[in-house]
All heavy atoms as an XYZ file, in Angstrom:
807
protein
N      28.372    176.739     79.325
C      28.878    175.367     79.379
C      27.765    174.437     79.879
O      27.093    174.740     80.848
C      30.076    175.304     80.324
C      31.022    174.220     79.944
S      32.518    174.011     80.944
C      33.228    175.605     81.100
N      27.601    173.345     79.203
C      26.579    172.374     79.592
C      26.991    171.610     80.841
O      28.168    171.340     81.062
C      26.385    171.341     78.481
C      25.695    171.833     77.261
C      25.515    170.705     76.258
O      25.335    169.544     76.662
O      25.580    171.016     75.066
N      25.968    171.246     81.605
C      26.241    170.432     82.787
C      26.850    169.096     82.399
O      27.754    168.598     83.061
C      24.955    170.238     83.587
C      25.183    169.470     84.862
C      23.972    169.455     85.740
C      24.258    168.592     86.919
N      24.047    169.182     88.187
N      26.406    168.483     81.312
C      26.944    167.185     80.898
C      28.428    167.302     80.539
O      29.197    166.385     80.779
C      26.160    166.607     79.700
O      26.160    167.560     78.636
C      24.743    166.259     80.093
N      28.821    168.453     79.957
C      30.235    168.666     79.634
C      31.066    168.755     80.907
O      32.128    168.136     81.012
C      30.398    169.941     78.802
C      31.827    170.190     78.383
C      31.979    171.491     77.629
O      31.271    172.465     77.912
N      32.887    171.499     76.657
N      30.580    169.472     81.877
C      31.283    169.599     83.162
C      31.366    168.247     83.845
O      32.419    167.840     84.340
C      30.583    170.648     84.059
C      30.758    172.031     83.442
C      31.131    170.597     85.487
C      29.930    173.103     84.093
N      30.271    167.514     83.841
C      30.260    166.172     84.439
C      31.254    165.251     83.734
O      31.963    164.480     84.376
C      28.850    165.581     84.391
C      27.875    166.277     85.311
C      26.441    165.827     85.099
O      26.136    165.160     84.087
O      25.615    166.161     85.958
N      31.298    165.333     82.417
C      32.212    164.504     81.641
C      33.665    164.839     81.990
O      34.483    163.941     82.227
C      31.959    164.686     80.147
C      32.860    163.845     79.271
C      32.564    163.990     77.782
N      32.693    165.372     77.316
C      31.687    166.151     76.877
N      30.451    165.670     76.845
N      31.889    167.379     76.466
N      33.966    166.123     82.039
C      35.333    166.543     82.365
C      35.694    166.129     83.778
O      36.792    165.607     84.024
C      35.500    168.070     82.154
C      35.403    168.401     80.661
C      36.830    168.556     82.735
C      35.273    169.886     80.352
N      34.777    166.300     84.712
C      35.034    165.890     86.099
C      35.235    164.378     86.192
O      36.127    163.905     86.903
C      33.883    166.334     87.013
C      33.851    167.827     87.252
C      32.641    168.285     88.049
O      31.627    167.550     88.118
O      32.717    169.382     88.618
N      34.427    163.638     85.461
C      34.558    162.170     85.455
C      35.921    161.769     84.886
O      36.625    160.933     85.459
C      33.436    161.548     84.630
C      33.550    160.042     84.486
C      32.462    159.480     83.582
C      32.655    157.989     83.374
N      31.709    157.438     82.398
N      36.302    162.350     83.763
C      37.579    162.007     83.141
C      38.755    162.454     84.017
O      39.774    161.754     84.101
C      37.694    162.641     81.750
C      36.729    162.068     80.723
S      37.010    160.303     80.405
C      35.511    159.607     81.100
N      38.633    163.582     84.685
C      39.687    164.047     85.596
C      39.846    163.075     86.758
O      40.967    162.732     87.149
C      39.342    165.448     86.121
C      40.422    166.077     86.962
C      41.695    166.408     86.190
O      41.636    166.563     84.958
O      42.753    166.495     86.839
N      38.735    162.604     87.285
C      38.767    161.619     88.365
C      39.421    160.321     87.885
O      40.231    159.718     88.599
C      37.348    161.344     88.861
O      37.340    160.331     89.831
N      39.077    159.896     86.671
C      39.682    158.685     86.120
C      41.180    158.867     85.897
O      41.964    157.955     86.162
C      38.999    158.296     84.810
C      37.608    157.724     85.034
C      36.937    157.280     83.743
O      37.489    157.390     82.657
N      35.718    156.774     83.876
N      41.581    160.040     85.435
C      43.003    160.324     85.256
C      43.742    160.212     86.579
O      44.796    159.568     86.663
C      43.196    161.719     84.647
C      44.641    162.210     84.560
C      45.467    161.326     83.643
C      44.663    163.664     84.109
N      43.195    160.826     87.617
C      43.838    160.776     88.934
C      43.956    159.343     89.443
O      45.015    158.921     89.918
C      43.061    161.622     89.952
C      43.134    163.105     89.677
O      44.009    163.542     88.887
O      42.304    163.855     90.242
N      42.860    158.580     89.328
C      42.863    157.193     89.794
C      43.843    156.342     88.991
O      44.637    155.580     89.558
C      41.455    156.605     89.696
C      41.376    155.162     90.133
C      39.998    154.545     89.927
O      39.097    155.197     89.361
O      39.832    153.382     90.344
N      43.805    156.477     87.685
C      44.680    155.671     86.823
C      46.148    156.009     87.072
O      46.991    155.104     87.142
C      44.330    155.888     85.355
S      42.704    155.236     84.889
N      46.463    157.283     87.207
C      47.849    157.689     87.456
C      48.347    157.112     88.776
O      49.486    156.636     88.856
C      47.966    159.213     87.447
N      47.506    157.126     89.797
C      47.902    156.578     91.101
C      48.147    155.069     91.010
O      49.137    154.561     91.538
C      46.831    156.893     92.155
N      47.259    154.355     90.331
C      47.398    152.904     90.219
C      48.626    152.545     89.382
O      49.367    151.615     89.729
C      46.112    152.267     89.640
C      46.332    150.805     89.277
C      44.966    152.404     90.632
N      48.881    153.283     88.314
C      50.055    153.018     87.483
C      51.331    153.236     88.296
O      52.262    152.427     88.226
C      50.040    153.883     86.198
C      51.385    153.863     85.498
C      48.937    153.396     85.252
N      51.377    154.296     89.114
C      52.547    154.532     89.978
C      52.718    153.400     90.982
O      53.818    152.897     91.192
C      52.417    155.863     90.718
C      52.803    157.078     89.903
C      52.893    158.338     90.758
N      51.684    158.627     91.519
C      50.644    159.326     91.058
N      50.654    159.809     89.838
N      49.591    159.532     91.829
N      51.616    152.994     91.613
C      51.669    151.900     92.585
C      52.140    150.608     91.926
O      52.953    149.872     92.480
C      50.292    151.681     93.230
C      49.840    152.797     94.138
C      48.376    152.671     94.531
O      47.742    151.621     94.256
O      47.843    153.645     95.108
N      51.613    150.316     90.731
C      52.003    149.098     90.031
C      53.470    149.147     89.624
O      54.183    148.148     89.707
C      51.114    148.854     88.806
C      51.451    147.580     88.092
C      51.135    146.348     88.634
C      52.106    147.600     86.868
C      51.456    145.162     87.993
C      52.432    146.421     86.205
C      52.103    145.201     86.771
N      53.916    150.296     89.190
C      55.321    150.451     88.814
C      56.230    150.162     90.003
O      57.240    149.449     89.875
C      55.571    151.866     88.285
O      56.921    152.036     87.936
N      55.862    150.687     91.167
C      56.645    150.411     92.381
C      56.604    148.926     92.718
O      57.632    148.326     93.053
C      56.116    151.236     93.559
C      56.360    152.725     93.409
O      57.204    153.119     92.562
O      55.697    153.512     94.120
N      55.413    148.325     92.636
C      55.277    146.898     92.939
C      56.044    146.062     91.925
O      56.682    145.061     92.288
C      53.799    146.496     92.958
N      56.028    146.462     90.668
C      56.752    145.724     89.636
C      58.259    145.785     89.878
O      58.956    144.785     89.704
C      56.407    146.272     88.253
C      56.927    145.490     87.054
C      56.421    144.044     87.071
C      56.504    146.180     85.766
N      58.743    146.940     90.317
C      60.166    147.054     90.673
C      60.522    146.081     91.784
O      61.544    145.390     91.724
C      60.518    148.482     91.099
C      60.527    149.470     89.946
O      60.563    149.045     88.773
O      60.479    150.688     90.232
N      59.670    146.015     92.826
C      59.911    145.091     93.941
C      59.809    143.638     93.466
O      60.605    142.782     93.857
C      58.943    145.365     95.087
C      59.190    146.690     95.779
C      58.389    146.871     97.076
N      56.991    146.529     96.979
C      56.018    147.366     96.586
N      56.302    148.583     96.231
N      54.771    146.968     96.539
N      58.829    143.353     92.607
C      58.629    142.008     92.069
C      59.848    141.577     91.257
O      60.318    140.449     91.384
C      57.358    141.990     91.209
C      57.011    140.643     90.638
C      56.505    139.631     91.440
C      57.180    140.389     89.289
C      56.179    138.390     90.914
C      56.861    139.159     88.742
C      56.357    138.155     89.559
N      60.357    142.466     90.436
C      61.540    142.151     89.640
C      62.742    141.885     90.534
O      63.482    140.919     90.331
C      61.854    143.291     88.674
C      63.043    143.017     87.783
C      63.351    144.149     86.825
O      62.737    145.229     86.917
O      64.227    143.941     85.970
N      62.920    142.711     91.549
C      64.067    142.558     92.451
C      64.008    141.258     93.239
O      65.043    140.642     93.516
C      64.151    143.753     93.403
N      62.822    140.803     93.581
C      62.678    139.604     94.418
C      62.878    138.332     93.608
O      63.039    137.243     94.181
C      61.304    139.604     95.138
C      61.355    138.783     96.425
C      60.187    139.097     94.246
C      62.128    139.391     97.519
N      62.920    138.422     92.279
C      63.066    137.239     91.440
C      64.372    136.496     91.719
O      64.428    135.276     91.577
C      62.954    137.598     89.956
C      61.568    138.049     89.536
C      60.479    137.061     89.870
O      60.549    135.888     89.505
N      59.459    137.518     90.583
N      65.411    137.206     92.140
C      66.672    136.545     92.495
C      66.445    135.593     93.665
O      66.908    134.452     93.652
C      67.761    137.591     92.840
C      69.002    136.921     93.406
C      68.104    138.422     91.616
N      65.694    136.049     94.662
C      65.414    135.203     95.823
C      64.488    134.053     95.452
O      64.635    132.944     95.968
C      64.829    136.037     96.960
C      65.832    136.997     97.548
C      65.252    137.792     98.689
C      66.310    138.732     99.255
N      65.818    139.521    100.369
N      63.539    134.300     94.567
C      62.653    133.227     94.120
C      63.466    132.166     93.387
O      63.249    130.964     93.571
C      61.503    133.786     93.258
C      60.542    134.568     94.165
C      60.775    132.672     92.513
C      59.415    135.259     93.443
N      64.421    132.591     92.587
C      65.299    131.645     91.895
C      66.110    130.820     92.894
O      66.272    129.605     92.723
C      66.230    132.404     90.945
O      67.089    131.524     90.290
N      66.616    131.463     93.933
C      67.356    130.733     94.974
C      66.470    129.714     95.667
O      66.896    128.582     95.932
C      67.939    131.711     95.997
C      69.092    132.543     95.473
C      69.581    133.571     96.489
O      69.196    133.505     97.672
O      70.350    134.460     96.071
N      65.227    130.101     95.967
C      64.282    129.161     96.575
C      64.011    127.992     95.639
O      63.952    126.841     96.068
C      62.967    129.865     96.921
C      62.956    130.682     98.195
C      61.724    131.586     98.236
C      63.010    129.788     99.416
N      63.865    128.281     94.359
C      63.604    127.239     93.374
C      64.767    126.242     93.307
O      64.544    125.030     93.231
C      63.387    127.880     92.001
O      63.178    126.892     91.021
N      65.978    126.754     93.344
C      67.148    125.873     93.305
C      67.277    125.056     94.589
O      67.699    123.894     94.553
C      68.413    126.699     93.062
C      68.469    127.292     91.665
C      69.620    128.269     91.487
O      70.528    128.333     92.288
N      69.560    129.048     90.418
N      66.923    125.649     95.714
C      67.000    124.949     97.005
C      65.938    123.858     97.101
O      66.218    122.734     97.526
C      66.846    125.964     98.137
C      66.695    125.372     99.521
C      67.750    124.677    100.124
C      65.511    125.512    100.232
C      67.607    124.137    101.400
C      65.368    124.987    101.497
C      66.416    124.299    102.083
O      66.278    123.776    103.344
N      64.708    124.198     96.666
C      63.582    123.284     96.781
C      63.843    122.034     95.948
O      64.069    122.092     94.751
C      62.301    123.976     96.323
C      61.053    123.150     96.461
C      60.586    122.781     97.715
C      60.336    122.739     95.350
C      59.427    122.026     97.855
C      59.184    121.989     95.472
C      58.741    121.637     96.727
O      57.598    120.886     96.871
N      63.857    120.897     96.572
C      64.085    119.637     95.886
C      65.551    119.272     95.721
O      65.868    118.224     95.172
N      66.444    120.145     96.225
C      67.877    119.846     96.135
C      68.266    118.845     97.218
O      67.485    118.553     98.135
C      68.696    121.126     96.310
O      68.602    121.597     97.653
N      69.490    118.353     97.148
C      69.998    117.446     98.184
C      69.991    118.136     99.545
O      69.674    117.507    100.566
C      71.411    116.983     97.827
N      70.328    119.429     99.562
C      70.310    120.174    100.834
C      68.897    120.230    101.401
O      68.694    120.069    102.597
C      70.826    121.606    100.632
C      72.313    121.700    100.430
C      72.744    123.138    100.219
O      72.018    123.919     99.558
O      73.820    123.489    100.736
N      67.908    120.507    100.515
C      66.530    120.582    100.981
C      66.104    119.244    101.570
O      65.511    119.195    102.642
C      65.582    120.973     99.836
C      64.159    121.159    100.296
C      63.591    122.308    100.764
C      63.128    120.163    100.344
N      62.273    122.087    101.102
C      61.971    120.775    100.853
C      63.082    118.810    100.008
C      60.769    120.083    101.018
C      61.880    118.119    100.186
C      60.737    118.755    100.683
N      66.398    118.151    100.894
C      66.018    116.830    101.398
C      66.704    116.516    102.721
O      66.095    115.941    103.627
C      66.291    115.732    100.359
C      65.212    115.629     99.331
C      65.424    116.130     98.052
C      63.988    115.056     99.634
C      64.417    116.046     97.096
C      62.980    114.971     98.684
C      63.196    115.469     97.406
N      67.953    116.910    102.861
C      68.662    116.709    104.120
C      68.011    117.519    105.241
O      67.773    117.009    106.349
C      70.133    117.106    103.967
O      70.812    117.024    105.201
N      67.709    118.788    104.940
C      67.047    119.647    105.932
C      65.659    119.111    106.269
O      65.243    119.102    107.440
C      66.943    121.080    105.412
C      68.304    121.741    105.217
O      69.307    121.238    105.761
O      68.350    122.773    104.512
N      64.943    118.644    105.256
C      63.613    118.076    105.436
C      63.675    116.853    106.351
O      62.892    116.729    107.311
C      63.029    117.708    104.066
C      61.666    117.093    104.105
C      60.534    117.874    104.263
C      61.502    115.714    103.963
C      59.266    117.303    104.285
C      60.246    115.139    103.985
C      59.126    115.935    104.151
N      64.624    115.956    106.086
C      64.778    114.756    106.907
C      65.141    115.116    108.352
O      64.597    114.530    109.299
C      65.844    113.824    106.323
C      65.395    113.160    105.028
O      64.169    113.122    104.757
O      66.274    112.692    104.279
N      66.055    116.064    108.512
C      66.447    116.491    109.861
C      65.271    117.111    110.604
O      65.109    116.910    111.812
C      67.613    117.475    109.808
C      68.929    116.793    109.458
O      68.971    115.541    109.440
O      69.911    117.517    109.198
N      64.449    117.850    109.890
C      63.267    118.448    110.511
C      62.300    117.367    110.976
O      61.782    117.422    112.090
C      62.568    119.370    109.515
O      61.356    119.871    110.034
N      62.069    116.367    110.134
C      61.131    115.294    110.467
C      61.655    114.372    111.556
O      60.862    113.720    112.235
C      60.784    114.493    109.208
C      59.861    115.259    108.293
O      59.149    116.154    108.711
N      59.889    114.913    107.019
N      62.968    114.317    111.712
C      63.517    113.427    112.742
C      63.836    114.183    114.033
O      64.448    113.617    114.937
C      64.766    112.719    112.216
O      65.778    113.652    111.907
N      63.408    115.438    114.120
C      63.570    116.201    115.361
C      64.979    116.714    115.604
O      65.315    117.067    116.736
N      65.813    116.777    114.599
C      67.193    117.225    114.769
C      67.330    118.753    114.746
O      68.390    119.265    115.097
C      68.090    116.615    113.685
C      68.237    115.123    113.798
C      69.132    114.582    112.689
C      69.245    113.063    112.773
N      70.027    112.515    111.650
N      66.279    119.437    114.347
C      66.340    120.895    114.292
C      65.797    121.486    115.589
O      64.979    120.853    116.271
C      65.549    121.416    113.095
C      66.043    120.962    111.727
C      65.139    121.516    110.626
C      67.488    121.383    111.486
N      66.235    122.707    115.932
C      65.765    123.322    117.188
C      64.247    123.484    117.213
O      63.629    123.825    116.200
C      66.437    124.696    117.189
C      67.572    124.590    116.238
C      67.176    123.555    115.226
N      63.675    123.246    118.371
C      62.246    123.450    118.563
C      61.938    124.924    118.354
O      62.659    125.789    118.811
C      61.830    123.038    119.993
O      62.188    121.667    120.181
C      60.341    123.209    120.210
N      60.876    125.194    117.659
C      60.470    126.572    117.417
C      61.107    127.210    116.195
O      60.804    128.356    115.865
N      62.012    126.493    115.524
C      62.629    127.025    114.315
C      61.572    127.109    113.219
O      60.906    126.120    112.899
C      63.778    126.123    113.844
C      64.439    126.503    112.516
C      65.160    127.849    112.641
C      65.406    125.408    112.076
N      61.380    128.302    112.683
C      60.422    128.466    111.594
C      61.013    127.794    110.359
O      62.100    128.134    109.911
C      60.167    129.946    111.321
C      59.100    130.171    110.296
C      58.792    131.641    110.108
C      57.731    131.749    109.030
N      57.501    133.090    108.597
N      60.295    126.810    109.836
C      60.832    126.079    108.684
C      59.726    125.727    107.688
O      59.644    124.612    107.194
C      61.621    124.850    109.123
S      60.775    123.774    110.267
N      58.899    126.716    107.389
C      57.863    126.539    106.375
C      58.434    126.205    105.019
O      57.778    125.584    104.189
N      59.696    126.608    104.806
C      60.377    126.316    103.542
C      60.559    124.814    103.358
O      60.782    124.346    102.249
C      61.729    127.074    103.473
C      62.752    126.461    104.403
C      62.247    127.168    102.069
N      60.428    124.059    104.444
C      60.569    122.606    104.369
C      59.231    121.892    104.183
O      59.198    120.670    104.081
C      61.285    122.077    105.618
C      62.687    122.635    105.851
C      63.266    122.091    107.148
C      63.605    122.345    104.671
N      58.156    122.676    104.150
C      56.863    122.052    103.880
C      56.853    121.598    102.424
O      57.649    122.061    101.609
C      55.717    123.031    104.145
O      55.656    124.001    103.107
N      55.972    120.709    102.123
C      55.935    120.188    100.754
C      55.183    121.125     99.820
O      55.236    120.957     98.604
C      55.292    118.800    100.751
C      56.020    117.867    101.679
C      56.329    116.525    101.078
O      56.158    116.350     99.875
O      56.756    115.658    101.844
N      54.516    122.136    100.365
C      53.667    122.985     99.533
C      54.112    124.446     99.437
O      53.852    125.076     98.419
C      52.223    122.961    100.043
C      51.584    121.597     99.908
O      51.953    120.866     98.974
O      50.727    121.258    100.738
N      54.716    124.999    100.463
C      54.956    126.446    100.513
C      55.787    126.950     99.335
O      55.378    127.890     98.642
C      55.613    126.827    101.834
N      56.924    126.375     99.089
C      57.784    126.833     97.996
C      57.141    126.479     96.655
O      57.117    127.308     95.730
C      59.213    126.257     98.100
C      60.057    126.694     96.901
C      59.877    126.704     99.390
N      56.608    125.277     96.541
C      55.945    124.868     95.306
C      54.838    125.845     94.949
O      54.726    126.288     93.796
C      55.379    123.443     95.442
C      54.656    122.977     94.219
C      55.348    122.404     93.165
C      53.276    123.118     94.105
C      54.687    121.976     92.016
C      52.607    122.702     92.968
C      53.308    122.123     91.927
N      54.000    126.191     95.935
C      52.893    127.120     95.689
C      53.407    128.505     95.302
O      52.838    129.162     94.420
C      51.980    127.209     96.909
C      51.174    125.941     97.107
O      51.034    125.116     96.204
N      50.650    125.764     98.301
N      54.467    128.970     95.969
C      55.049    130.260     95.622
C      55.542    130.254     94.177
O      55.287    131.201     93.423
C      56.208    130.616     96.564
C      56.997    131.863     96.163
C      56.153    133.124     96.319
C      58.281    131.974     96.953
N      56.252    129.207     93.788
C      56.763    129.118     92.421
C      55.617    129.073     91.409
O      55.679    129.727     90.358
C      57.670    127.901     92.261
C      58.945    127.908     93.112
C      59.685    126.582     92.966
C      59.847    129.082     92.770
N      54.577    128.332     91.720
C      53.414    128.259     90.834
C      52.721    129.615     90.741
O      52.341    130.058     89.643
C      52.441    127.189     91.319
N      52.569    130.290     91.879
C      51.947    131.626     91.882
C      52.789    132.622     91.095
O      52.257    133.460     90.357
C      51.756    132.135     93.315
C      50.694    131.380     94.086
O      49.906    130.622     93.459
O      50.651    131.531     95.319
N      54.097    132.543     91.241
C      55.002    133.434     90.523
C      54.864    133.217     89.010
O      54.775    134.175     88.243
C      56.444    133.193     90.983
C      57.409    134.217     90.469
O      57.289    135.401     90.757
N      58.395    133.773     89.718
N      54.840    131.959     88.598
C      54.675    131.650     87.170
C      53.311    132.100     86.652
O      53.207    132.649     85.549
C      54.868    130.161     86.913
C      56.316    129.745     87.009
O      57.221    130.571     86.947
N      56.548    128.462     87.178
N      52.273    131.875     87.445
C      50.929    132.287     87.027
C      50.857    133.804     86.893
O      50.245    134.323     85.946
C      49.888    131.779     88.031
N      51.492    134.508     87.804
C      51.505    135.969     87.732
C      52.255    136.440     86.492
O      51.832    137.380     85.812
C      52.125    136.559     89.002
C      52.123    138.074     89.117
C      50.725    138.655     88.949
C      52.709    138.494     90.459
N      53.353    135.797     86.174
C      54.115    136.148     84.972
C      53.250    135.949     83.721
O      53.247    136.793     82.818
C      55.396    135.323     84.888
N      52.500    134.856     83.676
C      51.605    134.601     82.542
C      50.506    135.658     82.492
O      50.190    136.196     81.425
C      51.020    133.178     82.612
C      52.133    132.151     82.349
C      49.859    133.003     81.622
C      51.748    130.724     82.658
N      49.924    135.976     83.651
C      48.895    137.015     83.702
C      49.439    138.348     83.185
O      48.744    139.072     82.459
C      48.376    137.206     85.131
C      47.531    136.053     85.626
O      47.117    135.198     84.810
O      47.284    135.996     86.857
N      50.678    138.671     83.551
C      51.279    139.931     83.092
C      51.467    139.903     81.576
O      51.196    140.904     80.899
C      52.593    140.205     83.808
C      52.405    140.591     85.266
S      53.905    141.188     86.089
C      55.021    139.826     85.873
N      51.918    138.773     81.026
C      52.071    138.665     79.572
C      50.730    138.841     78.859
O      50.642    139.541     77.846
C      52.661    137.306     79.197
C      54.157    137.147     79.363
C      54.562    135.686     79.151
C      54.902    138.040     78.382
N      49.709    138.211     79.392
C      48.386    138.328     78.787
C      47.869    139.760     78.874
O      47.293    140.280     77.906
C      47.416    137.350     79.441
C      47.724    135.900     79.097
C      46.905    134.888     79.876
O      46.202    135.279     80.835
O      46.968    133.698     79.531
N      48.102    140.411     80.020
C      47.666    141.802     80.190
C      48.435    142.722     79.248
O      47.845    143.586     78.604
C      47.847    142.246     81.643
C      47.487    143.696     81.942
C      46.024    143.972     81.584
C      47.764    144.036     83.396
N      49.741    142.531     79.150
C      50.548    143.350     78.251
C      50.065    143.183     76.815
O      49.913    144.175     76.076
C      52.049    142.996     78.381
C      52.863    143.576     77.246
C      52.583    143.477     79.711
N      49.798    141.970     76.406
C      49.318    141.711     75.049
C      47.984    142.433     74.821
O      47.796    143.082     73.788
C      49.159    140.193     74.816
O      50.440    139.570     75.011
C      48.654    139.891     73.427
N      47.097    142.329     75.784
C      45.780    142.982     75.684
C      45.947    144.507     75.597
O      45.304    145.153     74.766
C      44.930    142.605     76.898
C      43.551    143.167     76.894
C      42.777    142.703     78.116
C      41.418    143.321     78.205
N      40.707    142.893     79.420
N      46.825    145.070     76.433
C      47.053    146.524     76.429
C      47.623    146.965     75.088
O      47.154    147.945     74.493
C      47.984    146.941     77.583
C      47.281    146.767     78.935
C      48.463    148.366     77.415
C      48.195    146.890     80.133
N      48.631    146.250     74.612
C      49.274    146.642     73.355
C      48.326    146.507     72.158
O      48.369    147.317     71.238
C      50.548    145.831     73.132
C      51.681    146.133     74.107
C      52.855    145.191     73.860
C      52.119    147.582     74.025
N      47.478    145.491     72.185
C      46.531    145.314     71.086
C      45.435    146.377     71.102
O      44.870    146.684     70.060
C      45.898    143.919     71.148
C      46.813    142.828     70.668
C      46.121    141.486     70.687
C      47.019    140.414     70.076
N      46.333    139.116     70.033
N      45.127    146.921     72.262
C      44.032    147.905     72.348
C      44.518    149.329     72.061
O      43.706    150.222     71.888
C      43.372    147.848     73.728
O      44.237    148.377     74.727
N      45.820    149.524     72.007
C      46.336    150.887     71.755
C      46.631    151.108     70.313
O      46.927    150.451     69.491
C      47.601    151.154     72.586
C      47.260    151.317     74.047
O      46.150    151.717     74.372
N      48.174    151.003     74.902
């Protein structure tokens, strides 16, 4: 057996192990990502709603308890999350298209 053949097989075996691990990790992350979409939808509906504006006004006028974590009332946090979520969805579509075209 040639050394180059052994090296090739070892290289491909290493790639198989790495790829299988990453695919499993991504599958788990994708399951979590899919499950969290319900909460992202709830955040999207809340953001900019009458309730959000009321909560926002109360926060700015000091009516909420001191120390209450209310990043959801910032003007950027939810917007940025929604934008990141949409960008990730587009990236996944582009990746899926690339994968399917290469197979």
